PDB file of N, CA, C and O in Angstrom:
ATOM      1  N   MET A   1      64.751 134.294 125.609  1.00  0.00           N
ATOM      2  CA  MET A   1      64.256 135.386 126.436  1.00  0.00           C
ATOM      3  C   MET A   1      64.372 134.959 127.899  1.00  0.00           C
ATOM      4  O   MET A   1      63.943 133.867 128.269  1.00  0.00           O
ATOM      5  N   SER A   2      64.948 135.816 128.715  1.00  0.00           N
ATOM      6  CA  SER A   2      65.092 135.484 130.131  1.00  0.00           C
ATOM      7  C   SER A   2      63.747 135.582 130.836  1.00  0.00           C
ATOM      8  O   SER A   2      62.819 136.222 130.341  1.00  0.00           O
ATOM      9  N   ALA A   3      63.654 134.950 131.984  1.00  0.00           N
ATOM     10  CA  ALA A   3      62.414 134.977 132.755  1.00  0.00           C
ATOM     11  C   ALA A   3      62.021 136.408 133.112  1.00  0.00           C
ATOM     12  O   ALA A   3      60.833 136.719 133.197  1.00  0.00           O
ATOM     13  N   LEU A   4      62.996 137.272 133.318  1.00  0.00           N
ATOM     14  CA  LEU A   4      62.706 138.655 133.697  1.00  0.00           C
ATOM     15  C   LEU A   4      62.049 139.425 132.562  1.00  0.00           C
ATOM     16  O   LEU A   4      61.300 140.371 132.805  1.00  0.00           O
ATOM     17  N   ALA A   5      62.323 139.028 131.329  1.00  0.00           N
ATOM     18  CA  ALA A   5      61.776 139.735 130.179  1.00  0.00           C
ATOM     19  C   ALA A   5      60.400 139.220 129.783  1.00  0.00           C
ATOM     20  O   ALA A   5      59.765 139.788 128.895  1.00  0.00           O
ATOM     21  N   LEU A   6      59.931 138.162 130.420  1.00  0.00           N
ATOM     22  CA  LEU A   6      58.635 137.604 130.071  1.00  0.00           C
ATOM     23  C   LEU A   6      57.518 138.595 130.378  1.00  0.00           C
ATOM     24  O   LEU A   6      57.561 139.289 131.393  1.00  0.00           O
ATOM     25  N   PRO A   7      56.521 138.659 129.503  1.00  0.00           N
ATOM     26  CA  PRO A   7      55.426 139.602 129.713  1.00  0.00           C
ATOM     27  C   PRO A   7      54.691 139.422 131.048  1.00  0.00           C
ATOM     28  O   PRO A   7      54.142 140.387 131.579  1.00  0.00           O
ATOM     29  N   ALA A   8      54.674 138.211 131.591  1.00  0.00           N
ATOM     30  CA  ALA A   8      53.935 137.962 132.834  1.00  0.00           C
ATOM     31  C   ALA A   8      54.750 138.253 134.094  1.00  0.00           C
ATOM     32  O   ALA A   8      54.212 138.173 135.199  1.00  0.00           O
ATOM     33  N   ALA A   9      56.028 138.587 133.954  1.00  0.00           N
ATOM     34  CA  ALA A   9      56.856 138.909 135.119  1.00  0.00           C
ATOM     35  C   ALA A   9      56.355 140.208 135.754  1.00  0.00           C
ATOM     36  O   ALA A   9      56.016 141.160 135.051  1.00  0.00           O
ATOM     37  N   VAL A  10      56.313 140.240 137.085  1.00  0.00           N
ATOM     38  CA  VAL A  10      55.778 141.406 137.809  1.00  0.00           C
ATOM     39  C   VAL A  10      56.911 142.081 138.587  1.00  0.00           C
ATOM     40  O   VAL A  10      57.349 141.562 139.613  1.00  0.00           O
ATOM     41  N   PRO A  11      57.388 143.234 138.107  1.00  0.00           N
ATOM     42  CA  PRO A  11      58.433 143.953 138.840  1.00  0.00           C
ATOM     43  C   PRO A  11      57.853 144.764 139.993  1.00  0.00           C
ATOM     44  O   PRO A  11      56.724 145.250 139.924  1.00  0.00           O
ATOM     45  N   ALA A  12      58.644 144.900 141.048  1.00  0.00           N
ATOM     46  CA  ALA A  12      58.267 145.715 142.207  1.00  0.00           C
ATOM     47  C   ALA A  12      59.507 146.453 142.680  1.00  0.00           C
ATOM     48  O   ALA A  12      60.623 145.947 142.564  1.00  0.00           O
ATOM     49  N   LEU A  13      59.309 147.634 143.205  1.00  0.00           N
ATOM     50  CA  LEU A  13      60.415 148.423 143.723  1.00  0.00           C
ATOM     51  C   LEU A  13      61.062 147.695 144.899  1.00  0.00           C
ATOM     52  O   LEU A  13      60.362 147.192 145.778  1.00  0.00           O
ATOM     53  N   ASN A  14      62.363 147.637 144.920  1.00  0.00           N
ATOM     54  CA  ASN A  14      63.101 147.045 146.038  1.00  0.00           C
ATOM     55  C   ASN A  14      62.749 147.838 147.302  1.00  0.00           C
ATOM     56  O   ASN A  14      62.699 149.067 147.277  1.00  0.00           O
ATOM     57  N   ARG A  15      62.511 147.139 148.379  1.00  0.00           N
ATOM     58  CA  ARG A  15      62.047 147.786 149.615  1.00  0.00           C
ATOM     59  C   ARG A  15      63.065 148.751 150.215  1.00  0.00           C
ATOM     60  O   ARG A  15      62.716 149.523 151.108  1.00  0.00           O
ATOM     61  N   HIS A  16      64.304 148.728 149.753  1.00  0.00           N
ATOM     62  CA  HIS A  16      65.333 149.633 150.259  1.00  0.00           C
ATOM     63  C   HIS A  16      65.335 150.989 149.539  1.00  0.00           C
ATOM     64  O   HIS A  16      66.108 151.883 149.883  1.00  0.00           O
ATOM     65  N   PHE A  17      64.458 151.124 148.538  1.00  0.00           N
ATOM     66  CA  PHE A  17      64.377 152.365 147.769  1.00  0.00           C
ATOM     67  C   PHE A  17      62.998 152.983 147.918  1.00  0.00           C
ATOM     68  O   PHE A  17      62.005 152.285 148.123  1.00  0.00           O
ATOM     69  N   ARG A  18      62.956 154.298 147.811  1.00  0.00           N
ATOM     70  CA  ARG A  18      61.686 155.018 147.764  1.00  0.00           C
ATOM     71  C   ARG A  18      61.688 155.839 146.494  1.00  0.00           C
ATOM     72  O   ARG A  18      62.619 156.602 146.239  1.00  0.00           O
ATOM     73  N   PHE A  19      60.651 155.684 145.704  1.00  0.00           N
ATOM     74  CA  PHE A  19      60.495 156.382 144.429  1.00  0.00           C
ATOM     75  C   PHE A  19      59.579 157.580 144.659  1.00  0.00           C
ATOM     76  O   PHE A  19      58.499 157.440 145.233  1.00  0.00           O
ATOM     77  N   GLN A  20      60.009 158.747 144.214  1.00  0.00           N
ATOM     78  CA  GLN A  20      59.163 159.932 144.379  1.00  0.00           C
ATOM     79  C   GLN A  20      59.559 161.027 143.405  1.00  0.00           C
ATOM     80  O   GLN A  20      60.663 161.038 142.861  1.00  0.00           O
ATOM     81  N   TRP A  21      58.613 161.960 143.198  1.00  0.00           N
ATOM     82  CA  TRP A  21      58.893 163.171 142.430  1.00  0.00           C
ATOM     83  C   TRP A  21      59.611 164.137 143.359  1.00  0.00           C
ATOM     84  O   TRP A  21      59.178 164.353 144.491  1.00  0.00           O
ATOM     85  N   GLU A  22      60.694 164.710 142.891  1.00  0.00           N
ATOM     86  CA  GLU A  22      61.470 165.660 143.690  1.00  0.00           C
ATOM     87  C   GLU A  22      61.394 167.034 143.018  1.00  0.00           C
ATOM     88  O   GLU A  22      62.086 167.276 142.030  1.00  0.00           O
ATOM     89  N   PRO A  23      60.559 167.935 143.547  1.00  0.00           N
ATOM     90  CA  PRO A  23      60.398 169.247 142.917  1.00  0.00           C
ATOM     91  C   PRO A  23      61.719 170.017 142.786  1.00  0.00           C
ATOM     92  O   PRO A  23      61.946 170.683 141.776  1.00  0.00           O
ATOM     93  N   ALA A  24      62.573 169.932 143.783  1.00  0.00           N
ATOM     94  CA  ALA A  24      63.842 170.669 143.731  1.00  0.00           C
ATOM     95  C   ALA A  24      64.719 170.200 142.577  1.00  0.00           C
ATOM     96  O   ALA A  24      65.488 170.986 142.022  1.00  0.00           O
ATOM     97  N   GLN A  25      64.607 168.914 142.209  1.00  0.00           N
ATOM     98  CA  GLN A  25      65.391 168.363 141.099  1.00  0.00           C
ATOM     99  C   GLN A  25      64.611 168.409 139.784  1.00  0.00           C
ATOM    100  O   GLN A  25      65.187 168.225 138.711  1.00  0.00           O
ATOM    101  N   ASP A  26      63.290 168.658 139.868  1.00  0.00           N
ATOM    102  CA  ASP A  26      62.387 168.662 138.721  1.00  0.00           C
ATOM    103  C   ASP A  26      62.415 167.328 137.975  1.00  0.00           C
ATOM    104  O   ASP A  26      62.415 167.277 136.745  1.00  0.00           O
ATOM    105  N   CYS A  27      62.440 166.238 138.772  1.00  0.00           N
ATOM    106  CA  CYS A  27      62.462 164.902 138.180  1.00  0.00           C
ATOM    107  C   CYS A  27      62.105 163.863 139.237  1.00  0.00           C
ATOM    108  O   CYS A  27      62.040 164.160 140.430  1.00  0.00           O
ATOM    109  N   TYR A  28      61.874 162.634 138.767  1.00  0.00           N
ATOM    110  CA  TYR A  28      61.698 161.522 139.693  1.00  0.00           C
ATOM    111  C   TYR A  28      63.066 161.117 140.226  1.00  0.00           C
ATOM    112  O   TYR A  28      64.082 161.243 139.542  1.00  0.00           O
ATOM    113  N   VAL A  29      63.067 160.628 141.458  1.00  0.00           N
ATOM    114  CA  VAL A  29      64.305 160.150 142.084  1.00  0.00           C
ATOM    115  C   VAL A  29      64.018 158.845 142.829  1.00  0.00           C
ATOM    116  O   VAL A  29      62.878 158.529 143.168  1.00  0.00           O
ATOM    117  N   LEU A  30      65.080 158.120 143.064  1.00  0.00           N
ATOM    118  CA  LEU A  30      65.052 156.957 143.951  1.00  0.00           C
ATOM    119  C   LEU A  30      65.877 157.334 145.171  1.00  0.00           C
ATOM    120  O   LEU A  30      67.061 157.652 145.055  1.00  0.00           O
ATOM    121  N   LEU A  31      65.257 157.297 146.324  1.00  0.00           N
ATOM    122  CA  LEU A  31      65.958 157.593 147.566  1.00  0.00           C
ATOM    123  C   LEU A  31      66.321 156.288 148.249  1.00  0.00           C
ATOM    124  O   LEU A  31      65.548 155.329 148.232  1.00  0.00           O
ATOM    125  N   TYR A  32      67.491 156.258 148.844  1.00  0.00           N
ATOM    126  CA  TYR A  32      67.937 155.098 149.615  1.00  0.00           C
ATOM    127  C   TYR A  32      68.800 155.625 150.751  1.00  0.00           C
ATOM    128  O   TYR A  32      69.208 156.786 150.725  1.00  0.00           O
ATOM    129  N   PRO A  33      69.085 154.789 151.751  1.00  0.00           N
ATOM    130  CA  PRO A  33      69.771 155.302 152.950  1.00  0.00           C
ATOM    131  C   PRO A  33      71.070 156.062 152.671  1.00  0.00           C
ATOM    132  O   PRO A  33      71.388 157.012 153.387  1.00  0.00           O
ATOM    133  N   GLU A  34      71.815 155.664 151.657  1.00  0.00           N
ATOM    134  CA  GLU A  34      73.098 156.304 151.391  1.00  0.00           C
ATOM    135  C   GLU A  34      73.022 157.474 150.423  1.00  0.00           C
ATOM    136  O   GLU A  34      74.026 158.149 150.194  1.00  0.00           O
ATOM    137  N   GLY A  35      71.846 157.728 149.848  1.00  0.00           N
ATOM    138  CA  GLY A  35      71.788 158.822 148.898  1.00  0.00           C
ATOM    139  C   GLY A  35      70.561 158.839 148.028  1.00  0.00           C
ATOM    140  O   GLY A  35      69.470 158.449 148.444  1.00  0.00           O
ATOM    141  N   MET A  36      70.762 159.308 146.784  1.00  0.00           N
ATOM    142  CA  MET A  36      69.668 159.521 145.860  1.00  0.00           C
ATOM    143  C   MET A  36      70.141 159.241 144.442  1.00  0.00           C
ATOM    144  O   MET A  36      71.276 159.554 144.082  1.00  0.00           O
ATOM    145  N   VAL A  37      69.259 158.648 143.639  1.00  0.00           N
ATOM    146  CA  VAL A  37      69.503 158.452 142.217  1.00  0.00           C
ATOM    147  C   VAL A  37      68.539 159.370 141.483  1.00  0.00           C
ATOM    148  O   VAL A  37      67.322 159.242 141.624  1.00  0.00           O
ATOM    149  N   LYS A  38      69.078 160.290 140.705  1.00  0.00           N
ATOM    150  CA  LYS A  38      68.257 161.185 139.897  1.00  0.00           C
ATOM    151  C   LYS A  38      67.965 160.470 138.578  1.00  0.00           C
ATOM    152  O   LYS A  38      68.887 160.074 137.864  1.00  0.00           O
ATOM    153  N   LEU A  39      66.681 160.307 138.260  1.00  0.00           N
ATOM    154  CA  LEU A  39      66.271 159.558 137.071  1.00  0.00           C
ATOM    155  C   LEU A  39      65.973 160.485 135.902  1.00  0.00           C
ATOM    156  O   LEU A  39      65.417 161.569 136.083  1.00  0.00           O
ATOM    157  N   ASN A  40      66.348 160.053 134.699  1.00  0.00           N
ATOM    158  CA  ASN A  40      65.973 160.842 133.524  1.00  0.00           C
ATOM    159  C   ASN A  40      64.485 160.643 133.251  1.00  0.00           C
ATOM    160  O   ASN A  40      63.854 159.799 133.887  1.00  0.00           O
ATOM    161  N   GLY A  41      63.924 161.388 132.336  1.00  0.00           N
ATOM    162  CA  GLY A  41      62.490 161.353 132.062  1.00  0.00           C
ATOM    163  C   GLY A  41      61.940 159.965 131.774  1.00  0.00           C
ATOM    164  O   GLY A  41      61.005 159.530 132.447  1.00  0.00           O
ATOM    165  N   PRO A  42      62.500 159.246 130.783  1.00  0.00           N
ATOM    166  CA  PRO A  42      61.969 157.907 130.487  1.00  0.00           C
ATOM    167  C   PRO A  42      62.087 156.938 131.663  1.00  0.00           C
ATOM    168  O   PRO A  42      61.161 156.167 131.914  1.00  0.00           O
ATOM    169  N   ALA A  43      63.189 156.961 132.378  1.00  0.00           N
ATOM    170  CA  ALA A  43      63.365 156.062 133.531  1.00  0.00           C
ATOM    171  C   ALA A  43      62.312 156.348 134.592  1.00  0.00           C
ATOM    172  O   ALA A  43      61.747 155.422 135.175  1.00  0.00           O
ATOM    173  N   GLY A  44      62.049 157.612 134.842  1.00  0.00           N
ATOM    174  CA  GLY A  44      61.033 157.982 135.820  1.00  0.00           C
ATOM    175  C   GLY A  44      59.649 157.539 135.399  1.00  0.00           C
ATOM    176  O   GLY A  44      58.869 157.069 136.227  1.00  0.00           O
ATOM    177  N   GLU A  45      59.330 157.683 134.113  1.00  0.00           N
ATOM    178  CA  GLU A  45      58.012 157.270 133.623  1.00  0.00           C
ATOM    179  C   GLU A  45      57.833 155.756 133.738  1.00  0.00           C
ATOM    180  O   GLU A  45      56.752 155.283 134.086  1.00  0.00           O
ATOM    181  N   ILE A  46      58.884 155.005 133.449  1.00  0.00           N
ATOM    182  CA  ILE A  46      58.790 153.542 133.562  1.00  0.00           C
ATOM    183  C   ILE A  46      58.620 153.143 135.019  1.00  0.00           C
ATOM    184  O   ILE A  46      57.731 152.357 135.345  1.00  0.00           O
ATOM    185  N   LEU A  47      59.458 153.675 135.896  1.00  0.00           N
ATOM    186  CA  LEU A  47      59.351 153.291 137.308  1.00  0.00           C
ATOM    187  C   LEU A  47      58.029 153.752 137.930  1.00  0.00           C
ATOM    188  O   LEU A  47      57.552 153.139 138.885  1.00  0.00           O
ATOM    189  N   ALA A  48      57.441 154.810 137.406  1.00  0.00           N
ATOM    190  CA  ALA A  48      56.137 155.250 137.908  1.00  0.00           C
ATOM    191  C   ALA A  48      55.067 154.189 137.648  1.00  0.00           C
ATOM    192  O   ALA A  48      54.042 154.165 138.330  1.00  0.00           O
ATOM    193  N   CYS A  49      55.294 153.325 136.679  1.00  0.00           N
ATOM    194  CA  CYS A  49      54.345 152.243 136.358  1.00  0.00           C
ATOM    195  C   CYS A  49      54.640 150.962 137.132  1.00  0.00           C
ATOM    196  O   CYS A  49      53.823 150.041 137.143  1.00  0.00           O
ATOM    197  N   VAL A  50      55.794 150.898 137.774  1.00  0.00           N
ATOM    198  CA  VAL A  50      56.167 149.694 138.539  1.00  0.00           C
ATOM    199  C   VAL A  50      55.514 149.789 139.913  1.00  0.00           C
ATOM    200  O   VAL A  50      55.947 150.559 140.771  1.00  0.00           O
ATOM    201  N   ASP A  51      54.461 148.989 140.106  1.00  0.00           N
ATOM    202  CA  ASP A  51      53.695 149.064 141.352  1.00  0.00           C
ATOM    203  C   ASP A  51      53.583 147.727 142.076  1.00  0.00           C
ATOM    204  O   ASP A  51      52.882 147.625 143.083  1.00  0.00           O
ATOM    205  N   GLY A  52      54.270 146.699 141.569  1.00  0.00           N
ATOM    206  CA  GLY A  52      54.207 145.388 142.201  1.00  0.00           C
ATOM    207  C   GLY A  52      52.956 144.617 141.844  1.00  0.00           C
ATOM    208  O   GLY A  52      52.773 143.488 142.299  1.00  0.00           O
ATOM    209  N   GLU A  53      52.095 145.206 141.039  1.00  0.00           N
ATOM    210  CA  GLU A  53      50.864 144.541 140.605  1.00  0.00           C
ATOM    211  C   GLU A  53      50.821 144.345 139.095  1.00  0.00           C
ATOM    212  O   GLU A  53      50.354 143.315 138.609  1.00  0.00           O
ATOM    213  N   ARG A  54      51.307 145.335 138.358  1.00  0.00           N
ATOM    214  CA  ARG A  54      51.306 145.245 136.895  1.00  0.00           C
ATOM    215  C   ARG A  54      52.466 144.369 136.429  1.00  0.00           C
ATOM    216  O   ARG A  54      53.580 144.456 136.945  1.00  0.00           O
ATOM    217  N   ASP A  55      52.178 143.528 135.444  1.00  0.00           N
ATOM    218  CA  ASP A  55      53.255 142.744 134.857  1.00  0.00           C
ATOM    219  C   ASP A  55      53.922 143.573 133.756  1.00  0.00           C
ATOM    220  O   ASP A  55      53.475 144.674 133.434  1.00  0.00           O
ATOM    221  N   VAL A  56      54.986 143.032 133.193  1.00  0.00           N
ATOM    222  CA  VAL A  56      55.741 143.754 132.165  1.00  0.00           C
ATOM    223  C   VAL A  56      54.845 144.126 130.992  1.00  0.00           C
ATOM    224  O   VAL A  56      54.939 145.238 130.473  1.00  0.00           O
ATOM    225  N   ALA A  57      53.978 143.212 130.566  1.00  0.00           N
ATOM    226  CA  ALA A  57      53.079 143.492 129.440  1.00  0.00           C
ATOM    227  C   ALA A  57      52.167 144.679 129.749  1.00  0.00           C
ATOM    228  O   ALA A  57      51.937 145.519 128.879  1.00  0.00           O
ATOM    229  N   ALA A  58      51.651 144.759 130.960  1.00  0.00           N
ATOM    230  CA  ALA A  58      50.766 145.864 131.341  1.00  0.00           C
ATOM    231  C   ALA A  58      51.533 147.182 131.412  1.00  0.00           C
ATOM    232  O   ALA A  58      51.005 148.229 131.034  1.00  0.00           O
ATOM    233  N   ILE A  59      52.767 147.135 131.890  1.00  0.00           N
ATOM    234  CA  ILE A  59      53.600 148.342 131.942  1.00  0.00           C
ATOM    235  C   ILE A  59      53.858 148.852 130.528  1.00  0.00           C
ATOM    236  O   ILE A  59      53.754 150.050 130.265  1.00  0.00           O
ATOM    237  N   ILE A  60      54.193 147.941 129.624  1.00  0.00           N
ATOM    238  CA  ILE A  60      54.433 148.320 128.232  1.00  0.00           C
ATOM    239  C   ILE A  60      53.170 148.908 127.617  1.00  0.00           C
ATOM    240  O   ILE A  60      53.237 149.932 126.938  1.00  0.00           O
ATOM    241  N   ALA A  61      52.023 148.278 127.844  1.00  0.00           N
ATOM    242  CA  ALA A  61      50.757 148.775 127.294  1.00  0.00           C
ATOM    243  C   ALA A  61      50.437 150.170 127.830  1.00  0.00           C
ATOM    244  O   ALA A  61      49.997 151.043 127.081  1.00  0.00           O
ATOM    245  N   CYS A  62      50.658 150.373 129.117  1.00  0.00           N
ATOM    246  CA  CYS A  62      50.400 151.681 129.739  1.00  0.00           C
ATOM    247  C   CYS A  62      51.261 152.769 129.098  1.00  0.00           C
ATOM    248  O   CYS A  62      50.770 153.848 128.767  1.00  0.00           O
ATOM    249  N   LEU A  63      52.538 152.472 128.929  1.00  0.00           N
ATOM    250  CA  LEU A  63      53.451 153.472 128.377  1.00  0.00           C
ATOM    251  C   LEU A  63      53.249 153.682 126.876  1.00  0.00           C
ATOM    252  O   LEU A  63      53.447 154.790 126.378  1.00  0.00           O
ATOM    253  N   LYS A  64      52.860 152.641 126.155  1.00  0.00           N
ATOM    254  CA  LYS A  64      52.537 152.807 124.732  1.00  0.00           C
ATOM    255  C   LYS A  64      51.322 153.721 124.576  1.00  0.00           C
ATOM    256  O   LYS A  64      51.277 154.547 123.664  1.00  0.00           O
ATOM    257  N   ALA A  65      50.340 153.576 125.462  1.00  0.00           N
ATOM    258  CA  ALA A  65      49.156 154.429 125.407  1.00  0.00           C
ATOM    259  C   ALA A  65      49.497 155.872 125.762  1.00  0.00           C
ATOM    260  O   ALA A  65      48.952 156.806 125.173  1.00  0.00           O
ATOM    261  N   ARG A  66      50.399 156.052 126.724  1.00  0.00           N
ATOM    262  CA  ARG A  66      50.786 157.387 127.167  1.00  0.00           C
ATOM    263  C   ARG A  66      51.687 158.086 126.153  1.00  0.00           C
ATOM    264  O   ARG A  66      51.641 159.308 126.012  1.00  0.00           O
ATOM    265  N   PHE A  67      52.514 157.301 125.442  1.00  0.00           N
ATOM    266  CA  PHE A  67      53.474 157.868 124.486  1.00  0.00           C
ATOM    267  C   PHE A  67      53.344 157.163 123.135  1.00  0.00           C
ATOM    268  O   PHE A  67      54.265 156.454 122.730  1.00  0.00           O
ATOM    269  N   PRO A  68      52.217 157.340 122.424  1.00  0.00           N
ATOM    270  CA  PRO A  68      51.992 156.606 121.173  1.00  0.00           C
ATOM    271  C   PRO A  68      52.986 156.954 120.065  1.00  0.00           C
ATOM    272  O   PRO A  68      53.170 156.175 119.130  1.00  0.00           O
ATOM    273  N   GLU A  69      53.622 158.109 120.167  1.00  0.00           N
ATOM    274  CA  GLU A  69      54.576 158.526 119.129  1.00  0.00           C
ATOM    275  C   GLU A  69      55.953 157.886 119.287  1.00  0.00           C
ATOM    276  O   GLU A  69      56.787 158.000 118.388  1.00  0.00           O
ATOM    277  N   ALA A  70      56.206 157.225 120.397  1.00  0.00           N
ATOM    278  CA  ALA A  70      57.518 156.642 120.687  1.00  0.00           C
ATOM    279  C   ALA A  70      57.655 155.280 120.004  1.00  0.00           C
ATOM    280  O   ALA A  70      57.056 154.295 120.436  1.00  0.00           O
ATOM    281  N   ASP A  71      58.444 155.238 118.941  1.00  0.00           N
ATOM    282  CA  ASP A  71      58.702 153.977 118.240  1.00  0.00           C
ATOM    283  C   ASP A  71      59.721 153.151 119.005  1.00  0.00           C
ATOM    284  O   ASP A  71      60.655 153.704 119.585  1.00  0.00           O
ATOM    285  N   GLY A  72      59.554 151.849 119.013  1.00  0.00           N
ATOM    286  CA  GLY A  72      60.513 150.957 119.659  1.00  0.00           C
ATOM    287  C   GLY A  72      60.488 151.017 121.166  1.00  0.00           C
ATOM    288  O   GLY A  72      61.445 150.597 121.818  1.00  0.00           O
ATOM    289  N   ILE A  73      59.417 151.529 121.732  1.00  0.00           N
ATOM    290  CA  ILE A  73      59.353 151.733 123.180  1.00  0.00           C
ATOM    291  C   ILE A  73      59.398 150.407 123.950  1.00  0.00           C
ATOM    292  O   ILE A  73      59.938 150.351 125.055  1.00  0.00           O
ATOM    293  N   GLU A  74      58.836 149.349 123.373  1.00  0.00           N
ATOM    294  CA  GLU A  74      58.785 148.067 124.083  1.00  0.00           C
ATOM    295  C   GLU A  74      60.189 147.574 124.433  1.00  0.00           C
ATOM    296  O   GLU A  74      60.441 147.167 125.567  1.00  0.00           O
ATOM    297  N   GLN A  75      61.090 147.610 123.475  1.00  0.00           N
ATOM    298  CA  GLN A  75      62.458 147.149 123.727  1.00  0.00           C
ATOM    299  C   GLN A  75      63.162 148.055 124.740  1.00  0.00           C
ATOM    300  O   GLN A  75      63.906 147.574 125.594  1.00  0.00           O
ATOM    301  N   ASP A  76      62.926 149.354 124.644  1.00  0.00           N
ATOM    302  CA  ASP A  76      63.535 150.286 125.599  1.00  0.00           C
ATOM    303  C   ASP A  76      63.069 150.004 127.024  1.00  0.00           C
ATOM    304  O   ASP A  76      63.863 150.047 127.964  1.00  0.00           O
ATOM    305  N   ILE A  77      61.785 149.715 127.176  1.00  0.00           N
ATOM    306  CA  ILE A  77      61.235 149.420 128.505  1.00  0.00           C
ATOM    307  C   ILE A  77      61.858 148.144 129.055  1.00  0.00           C
ATOM    308  O   ILE A  77      62.284 148.101 130.209  1.00  0.00           O
ATOM    309  N   ARG A  78      61.910 147.106 128.225  1.00  0.00           N
ATOM    310  CA  ARG A  78      62.503 145.837 128.665  1.00  0.00           C
ATOM    311  C   ARG A  78      63.967 146.016 129.072  1.00  0.00           C
ATOM    312  O   ARG A  78      64.409 145.471 130.083  1.00  0.00           O
ATOM    313  N   GLU A  79      64.712 146.782 128.279  1.00  0.00           N
ATOM    314  CA  GLU A  79      66.123 147.020 128.597  1.00  0.00           C
ATOM    315  C   GLU A  79      66.266 147.794 129.900  1.00  0.00           C
ATOM    316  O   GLU A  79      67.122 147.473 130.725  1.00  0.00           O
ATOM    317  N   PHE A  80      65.427 148.820 130.090  1.00  0.00           N
ATOM    318  CA  PHE A  80      65.514 149.578 131.331  1.00  0.00           C
ATOM    319  C   PHE A  80      65.176 148.707 132.529  1.00  0.00           C
ATOM    320  O   PHE A  80      65.865 148.758 133.548  1.00  0.00           O
ATOM    321  N   LEU A  81      64.117 147.904 132.415  1.00  0.00           N
ATOM    322  CA  LEU A  81      63.751 147.032 133.527  1.00  0.00           C
ATOM    323  C   LEU A  81      64.887 146.052 133.843  1.00  0.00           C
ATOM    324  O   LEU A  81      65.125 145.732 135.008  1.00  0.00           O
ATOM    325  N   GLY A  82      65.579 145.581 132.817  1.00  0.00           N
ATOM    326  CA  GLY A  82      66.740 144.721 133.034  1.00  0.00           C
ATOM    327  C   GLY A  82      67.847 145.465 133.769  1.00  0.00           C
ATOM    328  O   GLY A  82      68.447 144.936 134.705  1.00  0.00           O
ATOM    329  N   ASP A  83      68.113 146.688 133.344  1.00  0.00           N
ATOM    330  CA  ASP A  83      69.134 147.507 134.009  1.00  0.00           C
ATOM    331  C   ASP A  83      68.735 147.823 135.453  1.00  0.00           C
ATOM    332  O   ASP A  83      69.568 147.771 136.358  1.00  0.00           O
ATOM    333  N   ALA A  84      67.458 148.149 135.660  1.00  0.00           N
ATOM    334  CA  ALA A  84      66.973 148.466 137.007  1.00  0.00           C
ATOM    335  C   ALA A  84      67.098 147.247 137.922  1.00  0.00           C
ATOM    336  O   ALA A  84      67.391 147.382 139.109  1.00  0.00           O
ATOM    337  N   HIS A  85      66.876 146.072 137.368  1.00  0.00           N
ATOM    338  CA  HIS A  85      67.025 144.853 138.162  1.00  0.00           C
ATOM    339  C   HIS A  85      68.502 144.624 138.504  1.00  0.00           C
ATOM    340  O   HIS A  85      68.822 144.264 139.637  1.00  0.00           O
ATOM    341  N   GLU A  86      69.394 144.829 137.545  1.00  0.00           N
ATOM    342  CA  GLU A  86      70.835 144.691 137.802  1.00  0.00           C
ATOM    343  C   GLU A  86      71.304 145.670 138.866  1.00  0.00           C
ATOM    344  O   GLU A  86      72.184 145.345 139.663  1.00  0.00           O
ATOM    345  N   GLN A  87      70.720 146.873 138.886  1.00  0.00           N
ATOM    346  CA  GLN A  87      71.076 147.884 139.881  1.00  0.00           C
ATOM    347  C   GLN A  87      70.413 147.613 141.232  1.00  0.00           C
ATOM    348  O   GLN A  87      70.689 148.291 142.222  1.00  0.00           O
ATOM    349  N   ARG A  88      69.536 146.609 141.252  1.00  0.00           N
ATOM    350  CA  ARG A  88      68.769 146.212 142.441  1.00  0.00           C
ATOM    351  C   ARG A  88      67.731 147.248 142.860  1.00  0.00           C
ATOM    352  O   ARG A  88      67.331 147.314 144.023  1.00  0.00           O
ATOM    353  N   TRP A  89      67.299 148.064 141.882  1.00  0.00           N
ATOM    354  CA  TRP A  89      66.224 149.007 142.150  1.00  0.00           C
ATOM    355  C   TRP A  89      64.887 148.288 142.197  1.00  0.00           C
ATOM    356  O   TRP A  89      63.988 148.676 142.943  1.00  0.00           O
ATOM    357  N   ILE A  90      64.760 147.222 141.381  1.00  0.00           N
ATOM    358  CA  ILE A  90      63.517 146.448 141.352  1.00  0.00           C
ATOM    359  C   ILE A  90      63.822 144.974 141.548  1.00  0.00           C
ATOM    360  O   ILE A  90      64.931 144.502 141.297  1.00  0.00           O
ATOM    361  N   ASP A  91      62.804 144.268 142.004  1.00  0.00           N
ATOM    362  CA  ASP A  91      62.832 142.811 142.124  1.00  0.00           C
ATOM    363  C   ASP A  91      61.635 142.288 141.332  1.00  0.00           C
ATOM    364  O   ASP A  91      60.747 143.049 140.949  1.00  0.00           O
ATOM    365  N   TYR A  92      61.630 140.998 141.097  1.00  0.00           N
ATOM    366  CA  TYR A  92      60.493 140.359 140.411  1.00  0.00           C
ATOM    367  C   TYR A  92      59.812 139.388 141.346  1.00  0.00           C
ATOM    368  O   TYR A  92      60.462 138.618 142.054  1.00  0.00           O
ATOM    369  N   ALA A  93      58.479 139.436 141.337  1.00  0.00           N
ATOM    370  CA  ALA A  93      57.680 138.534 142.160  1.00  0.00           C
ATOM    371  C   ALA A  93      57.645 137.151 141.527  1.00  0.00           C
ATOM    372  O   ALA A  93      57.020 136.240 142.068  1.00  0.00           O
TER     373      ALA A  93
END
């Protein structure tokens, strides 16, 4: 397991991005100087939990409580956080 996937790792939004709900798009988006990334529902829900204070375990617990019917959610969250880190949307403290 990589250090990024460890439950105690704390993700935070990269300072070059702004995360917000965009009513015109009816979804969460990431804004950056060159444009905008429109996020699908699950990606937006995960990033809404990334606050620079919660660790991966707390993010997973929060989303499991919010979506108890979602099987396999833990692996999906870890994979998304890995992808978000590769895209440089998030960093780890």
